[in-house]
Structure formats: C-alpha cells, structure tokens
C-alpha positions as CSV (number, residue, x, y, z in Angstrom):
1,M,29.2,23.5,33.2
2,L,28.6,21.5,30.0
3,P,25.0,21.5,28.6
4,S,22.9,18.4,29.0
5,W,21.4,16.6,26.1
6,E,19.7,13.2,25.3
7,P,20.7,10.9,22.4
8,L,18.1,10.6,19.7
9,W,16.2,7.3,19.7
10,P,17.1,4.9,16.9
11,Y,15.5,5.4,13.6
12,R,12.9,2.7,12.8
13,A,11.2,1.8,9.6
14,V,7.6,1.4,10.8
15,L,5.3,-1.1,8.9
16,A,1.6,-1.2,9.7
17,V,-1.2,-3.2,8.1
18,D,-5.0,-3.3,8.6
19,A,-7.7,-5.6,7.2
20,R,-10.5,-4.0,5.3
21,N,-14.1,-4.5,6.4
22,F,-13.1,-6.7,9.4
23,S,-16.2,-5.7,11.4
24,A,-18.5,-7.2,8.7
25,L,-17.1,-10.7,9.2
26,D,-18.7,-13.2,11.5
27,S,-16.7,-14.4,14.6
28,K,-15.1,-17.3,12.8
29,G,-14.1,-15.0,9.9
30,M,-12.5,-12.6,12.4
31,Q,-10.6,-15.3,14.0
32,Q,-9.3,-16.5,10.6
33,V,-8.1,-13.1,9.6
34,N,-6.5,-12.6,13.0
35,S,-4.5,-15.8,12.6
36,D,-3.6,-15.2,8.9
37,I,-2.2,-11.7,9.1
38,L,1.2,-12.4,10.7
39,P,1.9,-15.5,8.5
40,L,1.0,-13.5,5.4
41,L,3.4,-10.7,6.5
42,S,6.1,-13.2,7.2
43,E,5.6,-14.9,3.8
44,A,5.7,-11.6,1.9
45,L,8.7,-10.3,3.8
46,S,10.5,-13.5,3.2
47,A,9.8,-13.2,-0.5
48,S,11.2,-9.6,-0.3
49,N,14.5,-11.0,1.1
50,V,14.1,-9.3,4.5
51,S,13.1,-12.3,6.7
52,A,16.3,-12.0,8.8
53,Q,15.5,-8.3,9.6
54,W,11.9,-9.2,10.2
55,Q,12.9,-11.7,12.9
56,L,14.6,-8.9,14.7
57,R,11.6,-6.6,14.6
58,V,10.8,-4.5,17.6
59,F,7.5,-3.4,19.4
60,G,5.4,-5.8,17.3
61,Q,1.8,-5.3,18.1
62,H,-1.1,-7.4,16.9
63,A,-4.6,-5.8,17.3
64,G,-7.0,-8.3,15.8
65,D,-7.3,-7.0,12.3
66,S,-4.0,-5.2,12.2
67,Y,-0.3,-5.5,12.9
68,V,2.5,-3.0,13.4
69,A,6.2,-3.4,13.9
70,G,9.5,-1.6,13.6
71,M,12.6,-2.6,11.7
72,D,16.0,-1.2,10.8
73,P,15.5,1.5,8.2
74,E,18.0,-0.1,5.8
75,V,15.0,-2.3,4.7
76,L,13.0,0.6,3.4
77,P,13.9,-0.1,-0.3
78,A,12.6,-3.6,0.1
79,L,9.5,-2.5,2.0
80,V,8.7,0.1,-0.7
81,G,9.8,-1.8,-3.8
82,C,9.4,-5.5,-3.2
83,F,7.0,-6.0,-0.3
84,P,3.7,-4.6,-1.8
85,S,3.8,-7.0,-4.8
86,A,4.9,-9.9,-2.6
87,L,2.0,-9.2,-0.2
88,R,-0.4,-9.0,-3.1
89,Q,0.7,-12.4,-4.3
90,A,0.5,-13.9,-0.8
91,L,-3.1,-12.7,-0.5
92,G,-3.8,-14.1,-3.9
93,R,-2.6,-17.5,-2.9
94,R,-4.7,-17.3,0.3
95,R,-7.8,-16.7,-1.9
96,T,-6.9,-19.6,-4.2
97,D,-6.4,-21.9,-1.3
98,A,-9.7,-21.0,0.4
99,P,-12.0,-19.9,-2.5
100,A,-15.1,-20.1,-0.3
101,S,-13.8,-17.5,2.2
102,T,-14.2,-13.8,1.9
103,P,-11.1,-12.3,0.0
104,L,-8.9,-10.4,2.3
105,Q,-7.8,-6.9,1.5
106,L,-5.0,-5.1,3.4
107,R,-4.2,-1.5,3.8
108,V,-0.4,-0.9,4.4
109,S,1.4,2.2,5.7
110,I,5.2,2.7,5.9
111,H,6.9,5.5,7.8
112,V,10.3,6.1,9.4
113,G,11.5,8.1,12.4
114,P,13.1,8.0,15.8
115,L,11.3,5.7,18.2
116,P,12.2,4.1,21.6
117,H,12.0,0.3,22.1
118,T,8.4,0.7,23.3
119,G,7.3,2.1,19.9
120,L,5.6,5.1,21.6
121,G,6.2,8.3,19.8
122,V,5.1,10.7,17.1
123,P,6.3,8.6,14.1
124,M,4.1,5.7,15.4
125,V,1.1,8.1,15.5
126,H,1.8,9.3,12.0
127,T,2.1,5.8,10.7
128,H,-1.4,5.1,11.9
129,R,-2.7,8.4,10.6
130,L,-1.5,7.4,7.2
131,L,-3.1,4.0,7.6
132,D,-6.5,5.6,8.5
133,D,-6.5,7.9,5.4
134,D,-9.8,7.8,3.5
135,A,-7.9,7.3,0.2
136,L,-6.9,3.7,1.0
137,R,-10.4,2.9,2.3
138,T,-12.0,4.4,-0.8
139,L,-9.7,2.7,-3.3
140,L,-10.2,-0.8,-1.7
141,N,-14.0,-0.2,-1.4
142,R,-14.2,0.6,-5.1
143,A,-11.9,-2.3,-6.1
144,N,-12.7,-5.9,-7.0
145,P,-11.3,-7.7,-3.9
146,E,-10.3,-10.7,-6.0
147,I,-8.1,-8.5,-8.1
148,T,-7.0,-5.6,-5.9
149,N,-6.1,-6.8,-2.4
150,T,-3.4,-4.4,-1.4
151,A,-3.2,-0.6,-1.1
152,V,0.0,1.0,0.2
153,I,0.7,4.5,1.5
154,I,4.2,5.7,2.3
155,S,5.2,9.0,4.0
156,Q,7.0,11.7,2.1
157,R,10.1,11.0,4.1
158,V,10.1,7.4,3.1
159,Y,9.5,8.3,-0.6
160,E,12.4,10.7,-0.6
161,D,14.7,8.5,1.3
162,V,14.1,5.5,-1.0
163,F,14.0,7.2,-4.4
164,E,16.5,9.9,-3.8
165,S,19.0,7.4,-2.5
166,G,19.2,5.6,-5.8
167,C,19.3,2.2,-3.9
168,V,18.0,-0.8,-5.8
169,N,14.4,-1.5,-4.7
170,G,13.3,-4.3,-7.0
171,D,11.7,-2.9,-10.2
172,V,9.3,-0.3,-8.7
173,L,9.3,3.2,-10.2
174,P,8.6,6.6,-8.5
175,D,5.7,7.1,-10.9
176,Q,3.9,4.0,-9.5
177,F,3.3,6.2,-6.4
178,M,0.6,8.9,-6.5
179,R,1.1,12.0,-4.4
180,H,-1.8,12.7,-2.1
181,L,-2.5,15.0,0.8
182,V,-3.5,13.0,3.9
183,K,-5.9,14.7,6.3
184,V,-6.8,12.7,9.4
185,K,-7.8,14.5,12.6
186,K,-5.2,17.2,13.1
187,F,-2.7,15.4,10.9
188,Q,-2.1,16.8,7.5
189,Q,0.9,15.8,5.4
190,P,1.7,14.7,1.8
191,A,2.1,11.0,1.2
192,Y,2.3,8.6,-1.7
193,V,-0.2,5.9,-2.6
194,H,0.7,2.7,-4.4
195,I,-1.5,-0.1,-5.8
196,P,0.8,-3.0,-6.8
197,G,0.6,-3.6,-10.6
198,F,-1.4,-0.5,-11.3
199,D,-0.3,2.3,-13.7
200,W,-1.7,5.6,-12.4
201,R,-1.7,7.1,-15.9
202,L,-4.6,4.8,-16.7
203,A,-6.6,6.9,-14.3
204,D,-5.9,10.1,-16.3
205,P,-8.9,12.5,-16.3
206,D,-8.9,12.4,-20.1
207,I,-10.4,8.9,-19.7
208,F,-13.0,9.7,-17.0
209,E,-13.5,13.5,-17.0
210,P,-11.9,15.5,-19.9
211,V,-10.2,18.7,-18.6
212,D,-7.9,21.2,-20.1
213,A,-4.4,20.4,-18.8
214,A,-3.3,24.0,-19.4
215,E,-5.7,25.4,-16.8
216,P,-4.7,26.2,-13.2
217,A,-5.4,23.5,-10.7
218,A,-8.5,25.2,-9.3
219,K,-10.1,25.7,-12.7
220,Q,-9.3,22.1,-13.7
221,L,-11.2,20.9,-10.7
222,E,-14.1,23.2,-11.5
223,A,-14.1,22.1,-15.2
224,A,-14.0,18.5,-14.2
225,A,-17.1,19.0,-12.0
226,S,-19.0,20.9,-14.7
227,A,-18.1,18.3,-17.3
228,S,-20.0,15.6,-15.4
229,A,-23.7,15.0,-16.0
230,P,-25.9,18.1,-15.2
231,L,-28.0,16.1,-12.7
232,A,-25.0,14.5,-11.0
233,A,-24.8,15.2,-7.2
234,A,-22.0,17.2,-5.7
235,P,-19.0,15.1,-4.5
236,A,-19.8,13.3,-1.3
237,P,-17.7,13.7,1.8
238,G,-14.7,11.4,1.5
239,T,-14.0,12.1,-2.2
240,V,-10.3,11.4,-2.8
241,N,-8.3,13.6,-5.1
242,F,-4.9,12.6,-6.4
243,T,-2.4,14.8,-8.1
244,H,0.3,13.4,-10.3
245,H,3.5,15.5,-10.5
246,G,6.0,15.2,-13.3
247,T,9.0,17.1,-14.6
248,D,6.8,19.8,-16.1
249,G,4.7,20.2,-12.9
250,V,1.2,18.8,-12.5
251,Q,0.3,16.3,-15.2
252,A,-3.0,14.8,-14.1
253,Y,-5.8,15.1,-11.6
254,N,-7.6,11.9,-10.6
255,H,-10.9,12.0,-8.7
256,F,-12.2,9.0,-6.8
257,G,-15.7,9.1,-5.3
258,A,-16.4,8.5,-1.7
259,G,-16.3,4.9,-0.7
260,R,-19.3,3.0,0.8
261,G,-19.3,0.5,3.6
262,Q,-16.1,1.7,5.1
263,R,-15.0,0.1,8.3
C-alpha cells in the first residue's frame, strides 16, 4: 500500500499594512483612512510595476485601518525593493493634496509561505506578528509624520530569498534593512526593518551614545547605558534595539526609546 500525502499549498507573498494611530482619529477621519488605504496600495504597486499581479491577489482582507493580501512570490523583489519608496511617495502626495488632514503613516510587513486560498495558516499569523512589532510602532511614533510615513518589516525568509537570489529589485541595498529580533506574544524570529530613504549608519551609536566597538555585545549595551546622563531613567518597556551586521560581524548597535501614544 502506497503512503498517503497531501500537496503543499501554493507559496504566497503576503503583504500587510496597518495605519498608525487610527483610534485617535474622529469618525470622519477613520472613514477617510479606510477609503484611502486600498487606492494608495494600488497606486504604489502600479508604480512598482506589479499592478497585473496585484489584480490577481488572493484572500484580500480589509479591516478598517489595515489590509492584507497574497500574491505570487515572484513579486517579492518588487515588494522589497520598489514598493516601500513608491508607497512613501503616494502617501506624500496624499498629504500634499489634503494639507489640512492628519498625515497618514503606514506600517508594512512582508512574509512568504504556503497558504491555502482562504489565507488561513501559520505564515499569515507570522505576517501579522511582524506587523505588530513594537519596533515599527516606536519608529513611527518618534518620526515626523510629514517626513517619515512608511516603516517596513520583512521576514528573514523574504530577506534571504530576495537578496540571495541576486534578482534586480530596483536600487535597494541589503544594508538599507536593519536586522531586528521580533518578539510578539509567543512569536520570536529575526526580521529586517526598512525606512525608505533612510541610511541606518546615520543612527550609529557614535553619534548618539559613544561605545567601544571592540567590546562584546553585552558590554557595549552596558557601556551605552552608563554613558548616558547619570540621572537618566532606565530604558522603558518597549525600547527597541537594532543590531547592524556586516562582513566583520556586528558593526553598530542602535537604541530607540519606547514610543508614546501607541495604538
């Protein structure tokens, strides 16, 4: 008797977005954001040259301040390399066209994995865990919303598939993504954070908190804490630590304080 087995579900590139501080808006503001998200995504994806694949998306789900959908994984180089900047520009045009409205900031997560046509499965859960990471919330809370309107996080699998493939992905570089350990509920996996147009080396601790790059990681973190003002309070819950890896190992440690007014 031959053994039984089931075919693996098709691999899907999963794209999810969520609006920052949605609950702080009034009812009209919520309705406006709700109606704007899908056209903004379509505009940015069209500018990324994936509009045809976007039209064929599966399990699209709109949840007021968020949207998630699956596409063929062949679009991952475009989602990683072209889409973030295109979304940033689309959001910038929205602000210009409606200067009186509250600037819209979006968190974006990108993952990939086998999913049925319903979209129900572990890769979908992981996509939302990435989207819920405090790092994205903290970065956008600290940012000027008229300048920084997009924060992207991609799973390690997506990062490796895109950059190790050597496929053309616009002009984005691996160093424009900062490695970060995501911890949300029981989920704990490395991922990579990207702010379109931002050079992570500008956040080097030599600028903010001088540390000795030759020290082990634990001592560097300790030195960074002691280098701050003597009366400074201990890091608040939600503090985000980023580690930049290079050819010679760890190159930089970046520490962002806990955000306020998180949704």
